[in-house]
C-alpha angles and dihedrals in degrees: 000000000000116000094205090052091050090050090046092051090050091047093049090049091049090048093051090050092050091047092051092049090048091049090050091050094047090048091049092050092048092050091047091054092044088053090051091049093047092051092047092050091047091050091046093050093048091048091047094051093048091047094045092052091047093048093047090052091050092051092048091053095053117113103207139021093250090057091048091051092050092049092050091046091054092050095051098073098049089047092052091047090052091050091049090049091049093050089050092050092050089049091050092053092048092046093048091050092049091049093050092045092051094050092049091048093046091051091048092048090050091052094046090048093048093048094046091047091050090049091047093048091050093048091044092051087060094045117118118259115273096038096098093107093052092044090050091049089049094048089048090050090049093050096050097073091050092048089050093051091049090052090047091051092049090050091048092051091049089048092050091048092049089048092051091048092050093046090051090048093049093046092051092047090049092047090051092047092053095046110099114239117260117257111275110255116217113233113255115254114252112255116219114224114252119234117230120210 
């Protein structure tokens, strides 16, 4: 029949198989991250229920308001630390998923670009003489979407890195703000040297 059509059909079939494999991999990664997030939320909910019941019992057994306030004050810092840790873990799961998805999509895009480039080169090699300008324009037009995606990927990575840096800065500042100040240390009295006779 037509050799170009046969190669095109084989290429389309290979592309569909690659797309199906990529879709399966992306779905698997998303479900894996969803599972991690679900387990984290269940563990956090269990811990919160246990700690809340324990804290309520401790508050109910206090004898005076001052003791109750002291008890609440001592429970604030550990609770904030756990909230910060939880937020960091959620961010870690989201960041890991974004990184994995980006790498899968980048690999898929590289394969698609490579296959399309090979097909174009083969088709262009059989083009009639005098079509070089049209072929060059077509190649340029084909390359622009790939370049745009690469730029978008770089920008997304930079944005994720900036978000991670900002998140770490905020968490560190929040942790420092919730840490009670150390007890003031009185300066040591100056000791006069003793004269020896």
